[in-house]
Each structure stands twice: as C-alpha cells, then as structure tokens.
N, C-alpha and C positions, 0 to 999 in steps of 0.2 A: 384124526388119523395120524400115526406116527411118520408116514411116509405119503408122499402124494401118489394117487392112483395114476399110472402111466397109461394114457390112451393112445394107442399106436396105430397109425394108418398103414395098412399093407397092400401092396398092388398085387396083380395077377402073376407077377413074378415071383412072388413068395418071399420066403425068409432070406433068400440069396440076394433079393433085390434091395435089401435094407442095409443101412450102413453099419459098420462094425459097432459103433456106439450104441444104435438101437439094438443090434442083435444081442450085445452084452446085457442090455437091459431085460430082454426077454429071457435070456438064459439064467439070469439071476433072480428072476421072479419066483415067488412061493405060489401064488395063485395066478392062473392065466385064464381069462375069460373071453369067449368069442363064439362065431358060429362054426359049425363043423367043417366047412370048407377052409376057413382059416386056421382053425387047430390042426387040420391035417397038413397045412403047409410047413408046420414046424419039424425040426429035428428032435431026437430024443431029449426031453428035458425032465428035470427033477420035480417041477412045479405040478401041483394039481390043476388038471384041466377041467374046466366047467363050461359046458355049452348053453347057449341061450335056449330058454323054453318059449313057449307061444306068449307068455306073459312078461314082456320086457321090462314093464314098470316094477313088477314084484321082484325080478331078478335084480334089477338095479338097487333096490332097497336092501336086498339081502346082502349086497357088498359090504354094508356096515358089520356083518358077522365076521369078516375077515380083516377088520380095520388094524390090526396089530401085524398083518403081513404085507409082504411086498406084492402089490397087486398090479397086474398087467391086463389091459382090455384090448382086443384086437378088433380093427374095424377096416372097412374098404377105403383105400385111398385117403381122402381128406375127411376125418370123421364128423367135420362141422359143415360138409357139403352134403345136405340131406341124408346125413348119417346118424349114428347112435350118439354123437357128441352132444346134440341139443337136449336130447332126454337126459342124458347123464348130468348135464350142468343144470337141469331143472331141480335135481336132488342134491348136487354137491357143489360148492362154490369153486371158482376158478383157482383159490388158493389151495384147494384139495386135490386139483386135478392138473396133470401136466399133459398138454396135448401135443403129439408128435406126429404131423401129417406127412403123407407120402402125396404125390401128385394126384388131384382129383381126376375122374373120367373125363370131365369136361375140359381140364387142362391137357390131358394126353391126346383127346381127340381132335381138340383145335390145333395143337401142335403137329399133327399128322397132316392136316390139310392146310395149314397156314392160315387160319382164321383168326381174328381178334376176339377175345372172350367178351369184351364189353359190347360187342355188336349181336351178341346171342341172348335170346331169352331162354330160359331153363324151365322145363316142365318135368315133374316127377310122376310117372303113373304107378310107381311100386306101391302096391297096396291101396291105391286110389282109384277113383271113378274114371273110367276111360274118357267120358265126356268132358273131363276137365280140359282137355287140350283144344277143344273147338274154338274158344275164345282167343287163342293165340294165333289161329290160321287166318292171317292177314296178308294181303299183297306184300312182296318184298320183304317179308319177316323171316328171319332165320331162328329156328327153334331146335334146342337141344333136348332130346326125350331120354330120360332114364326109364328104361323099359320095366315092365312088370315080369315078363317072361318071354320065351321064344315066339309067342303068338303076337307079340306087340307090333313087329314090323309089318306083318300081313295085314293087321287090323287098321293100321295107320294108313296103308296103301289104299285099302278098301274106302276108308273115310275120305281121303283126298280125292280118289276118283267120284264119289258121291258128291263132294262139294265142288266138283269141276275144277280142281286144282291139278289136272293130270299132267300138266307140264312142268311141275315141280320136281326138283331133283332131291334124291335122298342119299346120304352117306350111312351106311349100316356097319357100326364097330362091334366086332365079337372079340371077347376076350383080350381087350386092349391091354397092352403092356406085358402080355404073357407069350410063352412060346407059340401058342396056337393063334395069335393075332390075326385076324382077317378084316379087312375093310372092302365093303361092297359099294360101288356107287351105281346109282340107277335112276331112270326117269319113273315117275309113278305109273305111266301109262305102258311101261314094258312088263311082259310076263314075269311072274314069281315063280321060280322052280326051287329056290333055295330053302333048305331047312336050317333055320338059325339056332344059335346056341342060346340057352337061357340067360347067359351073362352077355347081353347086348345093349348098346345104346344107339340112338339114332339122331341124326342132324338133317333138318328139313330146310331146304331153300324153297320158300313159298313163291311160286310163279302163277300169277292169275291170268285169266282171259276174259272176254266180255260176258260170258256165262258162269263166272265163278260165284259161288255162294259165300258170303262171309257177313260178319256182323260188326261195323267199325266201332273203334273205341271213341265214340263221341256221344254227346246228348242230343236227344231229339230223333231217335230211331222211329221210323215209321210206325204209326199205330198198328198197322196191318200185320207187322212182324210179330206182335204179341197176342196170344190167345186172350180174348176178353169178351164181356157181354155188354160192352159200352162204358162200364165203369172203369174208365182208365184215365189217368192224367195225360191229356192229348200232348202231341210231340212238342209243339212250341211252348206250352206251359210247363212241360217236364224239363225243358232245357234251362228255362228260367228258374224253376224250383230248384234244381240240382245246383245252379250257380249261386242261389240264395242260401243253400245249406253250407257252401263253402267247404267241400270234401276235403278230407285230408286222410293220410294213411294212418292205419293202426287205430281208427276211431271205432266208437261203438254206436251203431244207428239202430234207432226204433222207427219202423215204418208202420204206423197204425191205420188200419182200413186199407190193407194192401191191394185190394181189386185184383189186378193182373200181376202185381209185382214189378211194374215197368221202372219205377223210381229206384228201387233196391237193386234191380239187374243193371240198369245203365250205371249206377254208382259203382257196383262191383266190378264192372269191365274196366273202369279207369283206375280205380283203387283196390286191388286185389287183397291187401292185407286189412281189410275192414271186417268186424264182426258185426253182421246184419241180423236183426230179428224183425220179421213180419207178423203183425197181429191181424188174423182175418178169422171171421167166424163163419162166412158162408161157404158151404162144402163145395159148391160149384166153382167158386172163385179160388178156393184153396186148390183144387185140381188144376185150374188155369195156371196159378203160380207154379205148380210142381212141373208142369209141362213146359212152361217157358224157361224156368231154372235149367231144365235138361237141355232145351233147344240152344240155349246160349252158353252151355258148359259152365255153369256157376257152381262154386262149391263152398261158398262162405255164409250161405243164407240158411237160417233156421226159421220155419214156420211155426208160429205159436197159434194153435187152432183153439182158440178161446175169444171170449168178450172183452173188450176194453170197457171200463178201466180195470176190471177185477183181475186180469192176468198181469198187468203193469206192476202190481206190488211185488210179484215174485221174480221180476227180471232185473238183471245187471244194469247199474246206472249208466246212461249213455252220455255222450258229449254231442249227439246230433239226434234230432227228432223230426219226423215228418208225419203230419197227421192230413190224411187225404180223404177219411171217411169217418163216419161215426158222430160227427159233431152235432148234426141237426136232431139227434134223439135227446132224450131226458138226461143222459149221461154225459152230453157235451161239456158242460162246466167242469165236471169232476174229472174227465179225460184231461182237459187243459191244466187244471190245478196239479193232478198227480204228475203230469208231464214236467211241469215247471219245477216242482218239488224234487223230482229225480234227476233232472238235468244237472250235470256237473259244471263247476265254475267255467265261464268262458264258453259254455256250450250254446248250441243254436237250435232253436225251435221254428219250424216254419209250418204253417197250418193253411190249407186251401179250402175255400167253399164256393159253391155255386148257387145255393138256395138262399132265399131272403132270410130265412131263419138263421142259417149259418153265418150269414153276412152280418145280421145284427148281434149275434154272439161274439163274432170276432171284433166288432166295433166296441162292444162293452168290455171285453178282454183288453183291447188296445188302450181304452181310457183307464183301466185299472192298472196295467203293467208297463204301459208305454210301448216302445219298439217301432216298428214301420207297419204301416198299412197301406197296401196297395190294390189296384183293380186292373186286370188285364183283359184284353179283348183281342181275338184275331178274326179275320175273315178270308174267305177264299172265293175265287171266281166261280160262277157256274152258269151255264145256259139257261135262258128264259125263252123259251120258243127260238126265234132265230137272233134274239139278243143275248146280253150278258149282263149280270148283276153280281153284287157282292153278297155272299152268304155269310152272315156273321154267326159265329159260334157262341155258346153261352159264355158270358163274363165270368171271370174267377176272381174272387176277392182273396187276397193273401196277406197274412200277418206274419212278420219275422221278429223274433224276440232273441236277444243275446243276453244270457244270465251273467250278471256281475259277480 
C-alpha cells in the first residue's frame, strides 16, 4: 500500500472529541470505513463512506481494492481492546497500519470510579456465549463486562442472584464519554426498573456469602461437581495429573478419552488462552462434557466426537497431551505412538491407567521411550459398623514423557 491504513479509535463524544491532528486525517481520507454509528458522527466529508457488512473478514480483505487510496477505518475507543484491530492485523502487518487509539471503555469507566485497571478482569459478551462469565464470578473479584446489548445488565443481575452473589455491587455505565453518559450504582438484590442503553458496560464487585455458588480456579474440584458415570479422573489424581502436564498459556492440549471433561475444564479455568480438543466417542459422555462445559462457563474446548487414534491424524499438533482412556483396547499402542509423533518439541504427554492391561502397556512404553512411571493411591475414611477403616481407591499408574 502506498500509505498506511489509519485505524482510528473514536469515542462516544464523536468527531469533536478527537484531536485536530486526527480530525485532519479523517477529513483528508479518500475512503472511510466503519460502522453506521461511527460514520454518522462525521461532518460532511469528500471521502467515500463504506459501512461494515455482516462478513467483517471479507470486508477487510476487500480493503486491498483501495490500496492506492488514503484509507481511514473508524473503531470504538481503543481498536486493540476487543475491537476490529486484532482482525485487521491478522490480514495486514503493523508496517501497513497506523493505530490511533482513543481511551478504551475500560479506561473511561475505571477513571470515573477511581479503580485501578490492573485489578480488573475483563470479559466480553459481545457476540459471545453469555455463560462465558460464570468462571469469573469468584469472591472478591472485580469484573468489567463489555455488554452484548441492553439486556445484558438484567441477565447479569439474574445470574448473580441465582449464584447467591446478591450482595455484590454493580456499576452500569451507559454511553460512557458521550453527552448522555449515565452511571448507575446498585446492589444485585435491589429492584431493577431501569431500561438500559444498548451501549453499556458493567463493572461487578463480587461479594459472596456462605451460600454463594462458585467454582474456584484450582485443581482438584470435587468429583460431584462434574456430571459423570464414574469414568472420571478423581479429584486428587486430577490435581497431580494437571501439575504433571505443566500447564502454560497459549498451548494446544489434546484430551484423549475425555470422560467427563474434568481435566480440560480445570485446565481451562486456570489458563483461558489454551486451545483444547477433547476426543470422546461415547455419546452419553459427550453429553456429560457438553453439560460440564456449560456449567463452568468454558469457551475454548472443542469436542471431537470420534475414535482415537483415527481422529488424531486430522488434528493440529499439540504441545500437551493427556490420555485418560482408550489405552486398554487394541489401538492403545497406536494411540501412544501417534501422540508421541504429533507432540511438538519440548511437549509433554501424560497417560493414566487403572487396569492391569493398561499398566502393562505403560510399562512397555516406559521401557521403549523412557520418561517417568509412577503409581498413585489415595484412601478415605469410612465407617464400618461402629468403627472406621480406610477405603482405598483404585491405584492409578501414570506415565509422563517429555519430547526432546
């Protein structure tokens, strides 16, 4: 392109809220692209105005057609804060784009109430599943929510009441930075009579009580919290297994023989930027996994409804693999070998087994490939008549392999 694309953030105060320098860039442009709301904020311009269609990716590709022109793209606030900037920079390098941000909605809202941005967790519900917010609702957490529409505040209030976080405080920001800016502070348990603007954001101060329902971000959540048919990595072994997998951000995890999905779900709650694929063939367990994903508000898990090892040949290479099922059948060795071959360098594979057949397979794999072979056993107390005894759970053999 002869000139850089100018990606300009514009606030609710419109064209007048921009600096003279940025205003001149817009007035000098030959092509201006943006949403109808942003385009309507402009004064009379000579540039050709183009509004986004429903297919943003295709619209961005078409920008190449105007590469000889001076192009200006309008976006809300900071274009790189849950905005069009990320998508644009997937198609054009930063050497082709100049980003000129305005304050983000988060910056403006925190400034209004005197909160430090670093103390806030951000959740976007715009065009996303509403249940995504569930995993963030924790005692003492502060959550900034980018709303989907005017119904979002009422839906959040309903959810917080359902989860018994009724003592929590809400700040509802409408048209922040504009002439019609409104800030409403209320407790969750107070009546809701307001009709909110489509352009709103919410800050939640989560205040719990003894009856509050939430799912902590730690490993070893109680087994009863997951729908399952008994085929679940038990909580104590789950905590050990996840620690052995050494979770990290932006990794790709295969969970082969997902069962209830407990390993993947607990991983996802701690590391939200992981891409996770669960391989499971049992229809009943697939439904368990779907229900558990919804319950815990997880949005980065894909269920591969197929049989290992067949499906593994079509999946992106991972740097973490957990095998919790399927090793006792005739394809067990092929599953292991395909997993090792697919694993990226420095990647980690952890396989668990409880049957004698699986233990023998893991022992032979250990002799062939090395790694670490361990056995874990847990017991819990139970009553035997008027007395007590230790009830030992099934032992778990675990093989850990790090690819060089």
